[in-house]
C-alpha positions as CSV (number, residue, x, y, z in Angstrom):
1,M,-38.4,49.9,-42.3
2,R,-37.2,46.6,-44.3
3,N,-38.0,48.3,-47.8
4,A,-35.7,50.5,-46.5
5,L,-33.4,48.0,-45.7
6,V,-33.7,46.1,-48.5
7,G,-33.2,49.0,-50.7
8,G,-30.1,50.1,-49.1
9,A,-28.2,46.5,-49.0
10,L,-28.9,46.3,-52.4
11,F,-27.6,49.8,-53.7
12,A,-24.6,49.1,-51.0
13,F,-24.0,45.6,-53.1
14,L,-25.0,46.9,-56.3
15,A,-21.5,49.7,-55.5
16,L,-19.9,47.3,-54.5
17,A,-20.1,45.1,-57.5
18,T,-19.3,48.3,-59.9
19,S,-16.2,48.8,-57.7
20,V,-14.7,45.1,-57.4
21,A,-15.8,45.2,-61.6
22,A,-14.0,49.3,-61.8
23,E,-10.4,47.7,-59.7
24,E,-9.9,45.0,-60.7
25,L,-9.7,46.1,-64.6
26,G,-9.0,49.4,-64.0
27,A,-11.3,51.0,-65.4
28,S,-11.1,54.9,-66.4
29,S,-14.9,55.6,-65.9
30,A,-16.8,54.8,-63.0
31,K,-20.6,56.3,-64.2
32,F,-22.9,53.4,-64.2
33,W,-23.1,51.8,-67.6
34,S,-25.6,49.3,-69.3
35,A,-25.6,47.5,-72.4
36,P,-28.8,49.1,-75.0
37,Q,-32.0,47.0,-75.3
38,V,-31.7,45.6,-78.9
39,D,-35.8,45.0,-78.7
40,A,-36.5,48.6,-77.9
41,L,-35.0,49.4,-81.1
42,P,-37.9,50.3,-84.1
43,Y,-38.5,47.3,-87.1
44,D,-36.8,49.6,-89.9
45,A,-33.8,48.0,-92.0
46,H,-31.3,49.2,-89.3
47,G,-33.2,47.7,-86.3
48,R,-33.6,44.5,-88.7
49,L,-29.9,44.5,-89.7
50,I,-28.8,44.6,-85.7
51,R,-31.0,42.6,-85.0
52,L,-29.7,39.9,-87.4
53,G,-25.7,40.7,-85.6
54,R,-27.7,39.2,-82.0
55,D,-28.7,35.9,-83.6
56,L,-25.6,35.7,-85.5
57,I,-24.2,35.9,-82.3
58,T,-25.7,33.6,-80.6
59,A,-26.8,31.1,-83.1
60,T,-24.1,31.0,-85.7
61,Y,-24.2,27.4,-86.8
62,A,-28.2,28.3,-87.4
63,H,-26.9,31.1,-90.1
64,I,-23.5,30.2,-91.5
65,G,-22.7,27.0,-89.7
66,P,-21.4,24.3,-91.6
67,D,-24.5,22.2,-92.1
68,M,-26.3,25.3,-94.2
69,P,-27.5,24.0,-97.4
70,N,-26.2,26.3,-99.3
71,R,-22.9,25.6,-99.6
72,A,-21.6,29.6,-99.7
73,Q,-23.3,30.0,-96.4
74,R,-21.0,28.0,-94.8
75,F,-18.7,30.0,-93.0
76,A,-18.7,29.1,-89.7
77,G,-16.1,25.3,-90.4
78,N,-18.0,24.5,-86.2
79,N,-21.5,24.2,-84.3
80,L,-20.5,26.0,-82.0
81,A,-22.1,29.8,-81.8
82,C,-20.3,33.2,-81.1
83,G,-22.2,33.6,-77.6
84,N,-20.3,30.5,-76.4
85,C,-17.4,32.3,-76.0
86,H,-19.6,35.7,-75.5
87,L,-22.3,35.2,-73.5
88,D,-25.3,36.5,-73.1
89,A,-25.0,37.7,-76.3
90,G,-22.0,39.6,-75.7
91,V,-23.3,41.6,-72.5
92,K,-22.3,39.4,-69.7
93,K,-19.9,41.4,-67.5
94,F,-16.2,38.7,-67.4
95,G,-18.4,36.8,-70.0
96,L,-15.5,37.4,-72.9
97,P,-18.9,40.3,-73.8
98,I,-17.9,42.9,-77.1
99,F,-19.6,46.0,-75.4
100,G,-18.0,49.7,-76.1
101,V,-15.2,48.6,-78.9
102,A,-16.4,49.7,-82.0
103,A,-14.8,52.7,-81.8
104,D,-11.5,51.3,-80.7
105,F,-11.0,50.3,-84.2
106,P,-9.1,50.0,-86.0
107,A,-6.4,48.9,-83.4
108,Y,-3.3,47.5,-83.3
109,S,-3.1,43.8,-83.4
110,A,-0.1,42.4,-82.0
111,R,-1.1,39.0,-83.3
112,A,-1.0,40.5,-87.2
113,G,1.9,43.0,-86.2
114,A,-0.4,45.1,-87.6
115,E,-3.2,48.0,-87.6
116,I,-6.3,45.8,-88.0
117,T,-10.2,46.4,-88.4
118,L,-13.4,45.5,-86.4
119,Q,-14.3,43.7,-89.4
120,E,-10.9,42.3,-89.3
121,R,-10.4,41.3,-85.4
122,I,-14.2,39.8,-86.2
123,N,-12.6,37.4,-88.7
124,S,-9.9,36.5,-86.8
125,C,-12.6,35.1,-84.1
126,M,-14.2,33.0,-88.0
127,T,-10.8,31.1,-88.5
128,R,-10.3,30.7,-85.5
129,S,-12.5,30.0,-82.5
130,M,-15.3,29.3,-85.4
131,N,-12.4,27.3,-87.3
132,G,-14.1,28.3,-90.1
133,R,-13.1,30.9,-93.2
134,P,-13.3,34.9,-93.3
135,L,-16.9,36.2,-94.0
136,P,-16.1,39.2,-96.7
137,A,-16.5,42.8,-95.7
138,S,-19.1,43.6,-98.1
139,S,-21.5,40.4,-96.4
140,Q,-24.9,40.6,-94.9
141,S,-23.5,39.4,-92.3
142,M,-20.9,40.7,-91.1
143,R,-22.7,44.1,-91.8
144,A,-24.5,43.0,-89.4
145,I,-22.3,41.7,-86.6
146,V,-20.3,44.7,-86.9
147,A,-23.7,46.7,-86.3
148,Y,-24.5,45.0,-83.2
149,V,-21.3,46.2,-81.5
150,Q,-21.4,49.1,-83.0
151,F,-25.1,49.2,-81.2
152,L,-23.2,47.8,-77.9
153,S,-20.9,50.6,-78.1
154,K,-23.5,53.0,-78.3
155,G,-22.6,55.9,-76.3
156,V,-18.8,54.6,-75.5
157,R,-16.1,56.8,-76.0
158,K,-12.7,56.1,-78.0
159,G,-10.2,55.1,-75.3
160,E,-13.2,54.8,-72.6
161,K,-12.9,51.0,-71.3
162,L,-15.9,49.8,-69.1
163,S,-15.7,47.5,-66.1
164,G,-16.6,43.9,-67.0
165,L,-14.5,43.5,-70.4
166,G,-12.4,40.6,-70.5
167,A,-12.6,37.1,-68.4
168,G,-11.4,39.3,-65.2
169,T,-7.8,38.3,-63.5
170,M,-7.1,36.0,-60.5
171,P,-4.1,34.6,-59.0
172,E,-1.9,32.8,-60.9
173,L,-0.4,29.5,-59.4
174,D,3.3,28.8,-58.5
175,R,2.8,25.6,-60.8
176,A,2.0,24.1,-63.5
177,A,-1.8,24.3,-64.1
178,D,-2.5,20.4,-64.1
179,P,-4.8,18.4,-66.1
180,A,-4.6,15.3,-64.2
181,R,-5.8,17.8,-61.4
182,G,-8.5,19.4,-63.6
183,R,-10.1,15.9,-64.8
184,D,-11.8,14.9,-60.9
185,I,-12.9,18.5,-61.0
186,Y,-13.7,17.8,-64.6
187,Q,-15.7,15.1,-63.3
188,A,-17.4,17.1,-61.0
189,R,-18.4,19.8,-61.6
190,C,-18.3,20.3,-66.0
191,L,-19.5,16.0,-67.2
192,S,-23.1,16.7,-66.9
193,C,-23.4,19.6,-69.2
194,H,-20.3,19.8,-71.4
195,N,-20.3,15.3,-71.8
196,V,-18.1,12.6,-70.7
197,D,-16.3,13.0,-73.2
198,G,-16.1,17.1,-73.8
199,A,-18.2,16.6,-76.8
200,G,-21.6,18.5,-75.3
201,V,-24.8,18.7,-75.5
202,Q,-26.7,19.1,-79.2
203,N,-29.6,21.2,-79.5
204,S,-31.3,18.6,-82.4
205,L,-30.7,15.7,-84.5
206,P,-26.6,16.0,-86.2
207,G,-26.7,17.4,-88.9
208,L,-30.0,19.7,-89.0
209,G,-28.2,23.7,-88.0
210,A,-29.1,23.1,-84.6
211,G,-26.1,24.4,-82.7
212,Y,-25.5,22.4,-79.4
213,A,-27.5,23.7,-75.7
214,F,-23.6,23.2,-74.1
215,P,-20.6,23.2,-76.2
216,P,-17.6,20.7,-76.8
217,L,-14.6,21.9,-74.9
218,W,-12.8,19.7,-77.3
219,G,-12.8,17.7,-80.3
220,S,-13.5,18.1,-83.8
221,D,-16.2,20.7,-83.5
222,S,-15.0,23.0,-81.0
223,F,-12.6,26.0,-81.6
224,N,-9.0,25.0,-82.7
225,D,-5.8,25.7,-81.8
226,G,-4.9,29.3,-82.5
227,A,-8.5,30.4,-80.5
228,G,-8.5,32.7,-77.6
229,M,-9.8,29.7,-75.2
230,A,-7.1,27.3,-76.5
231,R,-4.7,29.6,-74.1
232,L,-4.6,28.7,-70.6
233,I,-4.9,31.9,-68.8
234,T,-8.1,33.1,-71.2
235,A,-10.0,29.5,-70.0
236,A,-9.0,29.9,-66.4
237,N,-9.8,32.7,-65.8
238,F,-13.6,33.1,-68.4
239,I,-14.3,29.1,-66.5
240,H,-13.9,30.9,-62.8
241,S,-15.8,34.0,-63.6
242,N,-18.8,32.2,-65.3
243,M,-18.4,28.2,-64.6
244,P,-20.7,26.4,-63.6
245,D,-23.4,27.4,-66.5
246,G,-25.4,30.4,-64.1
247,V,-22.6,31.2,-61.4
248,D,-21.3,35.3,-62.4
249,Y,-17.8,36.8,-61.0
250,L,-19.1,37.8,-58.7
251,H,-20.1,34.4,-56.9
252,P,-17.6,32.2,-58.7
253,L,-18.0,27.7,-57.7
254,L,-14.6,27.1,-58.5
255,S,-11.5,28.1,-56.4
256,P,-9.4,29.5,-58.5
257,E,-7.0,26.5,-58.7
258,E,-9.9,24.4,-59.6
259,A,-10.1,27.4,-62.4
260,W,-6.5,27.1,-63.3
261,D,-6.2,22.6,-63.6
262,V,-9.9,22.2,-65.6
263,A,-8.4,24.3,-67.8
264,A,-5.2,22.4,-68.4
265,L,-7.9,19.8,-68.6
266,M,-9.4,21.1,-71.7
267,I,-6.3,22.7,-73.4
268,S,-5.1,19.2,-73.1
269,K,-7.5,16.9,-75.3
270,P,-7.0,17.7,-78.8
271,R,-8.9,19.9,-80.9
272,P,-8.2,21.2,-85.0
273,H,-4.8,22.7,-85.8
274,R,-4.8,26.1,-87.7
275,A,-1.9,26.8,-89.6
276,G,0.4,28.6,-90.3
277,L,0.2,29.4,-85.9
278,E,4.1,30.1,-86.6
279,K,3.6,33.8,-88.2
280,D,1.3,34.9,-84.6
281,F,3.3,37.4,-83.2
282,P,5.5,38.9,-85.8
283,D,7.3,40.6,-82.3
284,L,7.9,37.2,-80.4
285,L,8.5,40.3,-77.3
286,Q,4.7,40.8,-77.6
287,K,3.3,37.3,-77.6
288,P,1.0,36.2,-74.9
289,I,3.2,34.6,-72.2
290,D,0.6,30.8,-72.1
291,A,0.5,31.2,-76.3
292,P,0.7,27.4,-76.5
293,Y,2.6,27.3,-79.8
294,G,6.2,28.6,-80.3
295,P,8.5,30.7,-81.4
296,Y,8.8,31.9,-78.3
297,A,11.2,34.6,-77.0
298,D,12.2,33.7,-74.3
299,G,14.4,30.1,-74.8
300,F,11.0,28.1,-72.6
301,S,9.3,24.4,-74.0
302,E,6.2,25.3,-75.9
303,K,5.0,23.1,-72.5
304,R,5.9,26.1,-69.8
305,H,4.4,28.4,-71.7
306,K,0.9,25.8,-72.2
307,Y,1.1,25.6,-68.3
308,G,2.6,27.8,-66.1
309,P,4.4,28.1,-63.6
310,Y,5.0,31.6,-65.4
311,G,6.9,33.7,-62.7
312,P,10.8,32.3,-64.3
313,I,9.5,33.2,-67.7
314,R,8.0,36.6,-66.8
315,E,11.4,37.6,-65.1
316,K,13.0,36.1,-68.1
317,L,11.6,38.9,-70.7
318,K,11.8,41.4,-68.0
319,E,15.8,40.5,-68.7
320,I,15.6,40.4,-72.5
321,E,13.4,44.1,-72.8
322,K,16.3,45.9,-70.0
323,Q,18.9,44.5,-72.2
324,K,16.9,45.7,-75.3
325,G,16.0,48.8,-73.3
326,E,12.5,48.4,-73.9
327,V,9.0,46.7,-72.1
328,S,6.8,45.6,-75.5
329,N,5.5,42.5,-73.3
330,P,2.8,43.3,-72.1
331,N,2.1,40.0,-70.3
332,V,5.7,40.7,-67.6
333,R,3.9,44.0,-66.2
């Protein structure tokens, strides 16, 4: 009887988890799907390439980081790993996973104002989150990352959206997110992993390409100001769904309000600057509402876009789009 009760409870829990994820992200298919296992692959050439792709995600610094002895292999400009944002090697739900997306490329990029390939999307991360330079499309590292993403998308059709993509969606504040409030939350919840100055905790001695046990959240070895994680909505939802370390979206530890404020603290801090940000999003009506750099189509300040609240901005964008007779900005719906 006890086993039956436990089994029934487990089934109900799994069903609830699936429905929550599907409802939150508007998944087009409720079918059960799990990421394929890399360790089940044979050790042939293709299997080794996929494994290398996974290693490049989890230990980017050890393969193409700034401390590589061969300077030609220094593509990442910091000692982060792709897996610091794409958690659990890119398969954790609402941990910015990279599963199930390969078939959607080529895809239109509002940031580029043009259709981009999967390789170009990867290089956007290389030049922003990794603060480095693009990987050549023909390089082994690029081929390996592409092979890994394609492997994680095995069996997923073009246009099919799996549950758990992105970082989640939680209610927004009706006030500006507050870095000062975020500082108290950081000291109570984040400091033990990410250090007093946001510098993270290194795996080993500096200069050995060993990366971080817990990544820096700001400073010279963090992502630059053109990265997606430098935007409040992305950062706040990611923090709510995944932090402190070990939390998942079904069992958040921080309240939404706490997540907004600690994210505001993180994005308020200095980090490397990416040149040419003013060229992002040629159609300003498609620019993310939380992009922390101008220009903008709505007349609101950079500070307002950086910290919110976003309700008045959305209303202004609706007004502009109504005048134009079109609806272009995904942030207003």
